[in-house]
C-alpha positions as CSV (number, residue, x, y, z in Angstrom):
1,M,-33.6,-6.1,1.2
2,V,-33.2,-5.7,-2.6
3,R,-30.6,-8.0,-4.1
4,R,-28.5,-6.5,-6.8
5,L,-26.0,-7.8,-9.3
6,W,-22.9,-5.7,-9.5
7,F,-20.7,-5.5,-12.6
8,P,-17.0,-4.6,-12.2
9,I,-16.9,-1.7,-14.6
10,I,-19.9,-0.1,-12.9
11,L,-18.5,-0.8,-9.4
12,L,-15.2,0.8,-10.2
13,G,-16.9,4.0,-11.2
14,L,-18.9,4.0,-8.0
15,T,-15.8,3.2,-6.0
16,L,-13.8,6.1,-7.3
17,G,-16.7,8.4,-6.4
18,V,-17.2,7.2,-2.8
19,W,-13.4,7.4,-2.1
20,S,-13.5,11.1,-2.8
21,A,-13.4,13.7,-0.1
22,Q,-17.1,14.3,-0.4
23,A,-18.0,10.7,0.6
24,S,-19.0,9.8,4.1
25,P,-16.7,7.5,6.1
26,P,-19.3,4.6,5.9
27,E,-19.5,4.9,2.2
28,R,-15.7,4.9,1.8
29,L,-15.5,1.9,4.2
30,R,-18.1,-0.1,2.2
31,A,-16.5,0.8,-1.1
32,E,-13.0,-0.3,0.1
33,A,-14.4,-3.6,1.5
34,E,-16.4,-4.3,-1.6
35,E,-13.5,-3.9,-4.0
36,T,-11.3,-5.9,-1.7
37,A,-13.8,-8.7,-1.6
38,R,-14.0,-8.7,-5.4
39,L,-10.3,-8.8,-5.8
40,L,-9.9,-11.6,-3.3
41,A,-12.5,-13.7,-5.1
42,K,-10.8,-12.9,-8.4
43,L,-7.5,-14.0,-7.1
44,L,-8.9,-17.3,-5.8
45,Q,-10.6,-17.8,-9.2
46,A,-7.2,-17.2,-10.9
47,G,-5.6,-19.9,-8.7
48,R,-8.4,-22.3,-9.6
49,L,-7.8,-21.7,-13.3
50,V,-4.0,-22.2,-12.9
51,I,-4.7,-25.6,-11.3
52,E,-7.2,-26.4,-14.1
53,Q,-4.6,-25.5,-16.8
54,N,-2.0,-27.7,-15.2
55,Q,-4.3,-30.7,-14.5
56,P,-3.0,-32.9,-17.3
57,L,0.5,-32.4,-16.0
58,I,-0.5,-33.0,-12.3
59,D,-2.3,-36.2,-13.2
60,D,0.4,-37.5,-15.6
61,P,1.1,-41.0,-14.2
62,H,4.3,-41.4,-16.3
63,K,6.1,-38.4,-15.0
64,G,7.6,-38.0,-11.5
65,E,9.0,-34.6,-10.9
66,K,6.5,-32.3,-12.6
67,G,8.2,-28.9,-12.1
68,F,4.9,-27.4,-10.9
69,T,6.5,-25.8,-7.9
70,P,5.1,-23.0,-5.6
71,D,7.3,-20.5,-7.6
72,V,5.9,-21.7,-10.9
73,F,2.3,-21.6,-9.6
74,D,3.0,-18.1,-8.1
75,Q,4.1,-16.8,-11.5
76,Q,1.1,-18.2,-13.3
77,L,-1.3,-17.0,-10.6
78,R,-0.1,-13.4,-10.9
79,E,-0.4,-13.5,-14.7
80,E,-3.9,-14.9,-14.6
81,F,-4.9,-12.3,-12.0
82,R,-3.5,-9.6,-14.2
83,K,-5.5,-10.8,-17.2
84,K,-8.7,-10.8,-15.0
85,T,-8.2,-7.4,-13.4
86,D,-5.4,-5.4,-15.2
87,I,-3.6,-5.3,-11.8
88,D,0.0,-6.2,-11.7
89,L,0.7,-7.8,-8.3
90,N,4.4,-7.7,-8.9
91,T,4.3,-3.9,-8.6
92,L,1.7,-3.7,-5.8
93,S,3.0,-1.8,-2.8
94,A,1.4,-1.1,0.6
95,K,2.4,2.6,0.0
96,Q,0.5,3.0,-3.2
97,T,-2.5,5.3,-3.4
98,D,-3.9,4.0,-6.7
99,F,-7.7,4.1,-6.3
100,A,-8.0,0.8,-8.3
101,V,-6.4,-1.1,-5.3
102,P,-7.7,0.0,-1.9
103,P,-5.4,-0.2,1.1
104,L,-7.3,-3.2,2.6
105,A,-6.7,-5.2,-0.7
106,R,-3.1,-4.3,-0.7
107,E,-2.9,-5.8,2.8
108,L,-4.9,-9.0,2.0
109,L,-4.0,-10.0,-1.5
110,P,-0.4,-10.9,-0.6
111,A,-1.7,-13.0,2.3
112,L,-3.9,-15.0,-0.1
113,I,-1.0,-15.5,-2.4
114,E,1.1,-16.9,0.5
115,A,-1.7,-19.2,1.6
116,S,-2.0,-20.4,-2.0
117,R,1.7,-21.1,-2.3
118,E,1.6,-23.1,0.9
119,V,-1.2,-25.3,-0.5
120,V,0.9,-26.1,-3.6
121,R,4.0,-26.6,-1.5
122,D,2.3,-29.1,0.7
123,A,0.8,-31.0,-2.3
124,Q,4.2,-31.6,-3.9
125,V,4.5,-35.2,-2.7
126,V,1.1,-35.9,-4.3
127,I,1.7,-33.9,-7.5
128,N,5.1,-35.6,-8.1
129,Q,3.9,-39.2,-7.4
130,R,4.6,-41.5,-10.3
131,G,2.4,-44.3,-11.3
132,I,-0.9,-42.7,-10.2
133,G,-3.1,-40.7,-12.5
134,Y,-5.9,-38.8,-10.8
135,K,-4.5,-37.3,-7.6
136,N,-7.5,-35.3,-6.3
137,F,-5.5,-32.1,-6.4
138,I,-8.1,-30.2,-8.5
139,P,-9.3,-26.6,-8.5
140,A,-11.9,-27.2,-5.8
141,T,-9.3,-28.8,-3.6
142,Y,-6.9,-26.0,-4.0
143,G,-9.6,-23.4,-3.5
144,S,-11.0,-24.9,-0.3
145,Q,-7.5,-25.3,1.3
146,A,-6.2,-21.8,0.2
147,A,-9.4,-20.1,1.4
148,A,-9.3,-21.9,4.8
149,R,-5.6,-21.0,5.4
150,F,-6.2,-17.4,4.5
151,S,-9.3,-17.1,6.7
152,K,-7.4,-18.4,9.8
153,R,-5.0,-15.6,9.5
154,S,-7.4,-12.8,8.7
155,H,-10.5,-11.0,9.9
156,V,-11.9,-11.7,6.4
157,R,-13.7,-15.0,5.8
158,L,-13.2,-16.6,2.4
159,K,-14.7,-19.8,1.2
160,Q,-16.0,-21.8,-1.7
161,T,-19.6,-23.0,-1.4
162,A,-22.3,-24.6,-3.3
163,L,-25.9,-25.7,-2.8
164,T,-24.9,-29.4,-2.8
165,P,-21.2,-29.4,-2.1
166,R,-19.1,-32.5,-2.2
167,N,-16.9,-31.3,0.6
168,P,-18.9,-30.8,3.8
169,K,-16.6,-27.9,4.8
170,N,-18.1,-26.0,1.9
171,E,-21.7,-26.2,3.1
172,P,-23.4,-22.9,2.6
173,D,-24.8,-20.9,5.5
174,E,-28.3,-19.5,5.3
175,Y,-27.3,-16.3,3.6
176,E,-25.2,-18.2,1.0
177,S,-27.9,-20.7,0.3
178,S,-30.4,-17.8,-0.4
179,V,-28.0,-16.1,-2.8
180,L,-27.0,-19.4,-4.6
181,R,-30.7,-20.2,-5.2
182,W,-31.2,-16.7,-6.6
183,L,-28.2,-16.9,-8.8
184,A,-29.2,-20.3,-10.2
185,D,-31.8,-18.6,-12.3
186,R,-29.4,-15.9,-13.6
187,P,-27.2,-16.4,-16.7
188,N,-23.5,-16.9,-16.7
189,S,-21.9,-13.5,-16.4
190,E,-19.1,-11.5,-14.7
191,A,-21.6,-10.1,-12.2
192,Y,-21.7,-10.8,-8.5
193,V,-23.9,-10.1,-5.4
194,S,-22.9,-7.5,-2.7
195,E,-25.0,-6.8,0.3
196,L,-24.7,-5.3,3.8
197,T,-25.9,-7.7,6.5
198,E,-26.2,-7.7,10.3
199,S,-27.6,-4.2,10.3
200,G,-24.8,-2.9,8.2
201,R,-22.0,-4.3,10.3
202,T,-20.9,-6.9,7.7
203,L,-20.4,-6.9,4.0
204,R,-21.1,-10.1,2.1
205,V,-19.9,-10.6,-1.5
206,I,-20.8,-13.7,-3.5
207,M,-19.1,-14.3,-6.8
208,P,-20.6,-17.2,-8.8
209,I,-18.6,-20.0,-10.3
210,Y,-19.9,-21.6,-13.5
211,Y,-19.1,-25.0,-14.9
212,M,-16.6,-25.0,-17.7
213,R,-16.3,-27.7,-20.3
214,E,-13.4,-29.3,-18.5
215,C,-15.5,-29.6,-15.3
216,L,-18.0,-31.8,-17.0
217,A,-15.7,-34.9,-17.0
218,C,-16.6,-35.2,-13.3
219,H,-19.8,-33.0,-12.9
220,G,-21.6,-33.7,-16.2
221,E,-23.7,-36.4,-17.7
222,P,-24.9,-39.0,-17.0
223,K,-26.3,-37.8,-13.8
224,G,-25.7,-40.2,-10.9
225,E,-22.9,-42.2,-12.5
226,W,-19.8,-42.4,-10.4
227,D,-16.9,-40.2,-11.6
228,I,-13.2,-40.8,-11.2
229,S,-13.1,-39.2,-7.7
230,G,-15.8,-41.5,-6.4
231,Y,-18.7,-39.0,-6.4
232,P,-22.0,-39.2,-8.4
233,R,-22.0,-36.8,-11.3
234,E,-24.4,-33.9,-11.0
235,G,-25.6,-33.9,-14.6
236,A,-24.4,-30.4,-15.1
237,H,-23.9,-28.5,-18.4
238,E,-21.4,-25.9,-19.4
239,G,-22.5,-22.5,-18.1
240,D,-24.6,-23.9,-15.2
241,L,-24.0,-22.5,-11.7
242,A,-21.4,-24.6,-10.0
243,G,-21.2,-22.7,-6.7
244,A,-19.6,-19.5,-5.6
245,I,-16.8,-17.8,-3.8
246,S,-18.1,-16.2,-0.6
247,V,-16.3,-13.3,1.1
248,R,-17.4,-11.9,4.5
249,I,-15.8,-8.7,5.7
250,P,-16.8,-7.1,9.1
251,L,-17.1,-3.4,8.8
252,D,-17.0,-2.7,12.6
253,R,-13.4,-3.9,13.1
254,P,-11.5,-1.7,15.5
C-alpha cells in the first residue's frame, strides 16, 4: 500500500469530480467519507484551539465565575472552524446540496458540536473553581472527552492518539502507530493521510497535530523534568509531531 499525503485544496478538486454523475458509487462513497473525516478532524482541532486560547482564563485562580459557558465555547468553536474551512456551521442544513459539505458531514458535524458542548458543560465546576490555578482542563482533555462522547453515538470512530500518549485511552492501534512513525519524518504542514483498509471496507484518515509554542510549557525542555500536570516533559520543540486526530469510517454500513 502506498501512503499518500493529501492536501485540502487538491482533495476538494478530486471530491468535486468523484461526486459527479460519471463517478462510480464506490468512488463517491469514499470521497464523501474522506471529506467528512477531514471536516470532523478540523472541528476537533478548532475546539482544541478554543480551549488553548481560553487557557489563561480557565486557569485564573483569582476569578470564580469565568463566563466560559457552553454557549460561549460554541460560538468560538464555530468561528474557528469557519476560519479553518470557510464553512459557516450556522447556515449548515441537512437539506443543502453544496458539494463542499457532503451529506454525511452535515449529519455528523452537529453531533460533534453537541458532544463538545457537553464536555464544556460538565467541566463548569472545575473551570469556575476559585483558588486553584492549573485545572487539567486543557486541549488534550477536551479532545479526548469530546471524541469519546461522539464515537459512542456514531458509527464513526474519532480519537486523539500519539506514539507515547499520556492518556492510556489514546494509545494508538497498529495502523495509527505505523502512520505516526511515518509522519514523524515529515514537516509541519496542512496535509494528512487517507487510506482504505480492511480490503476497502474502512477508510482511515489521520490528521497530524504539531506542537505549538504554548504546548512547550508542559511538553518542551528540559526533557524528563516534571511539568505542572505531573508528567515528565517530552523535550519537544515547536513544530514537532505531537500526535494526530484519527478518524475511522466504515464504508460497508447498511
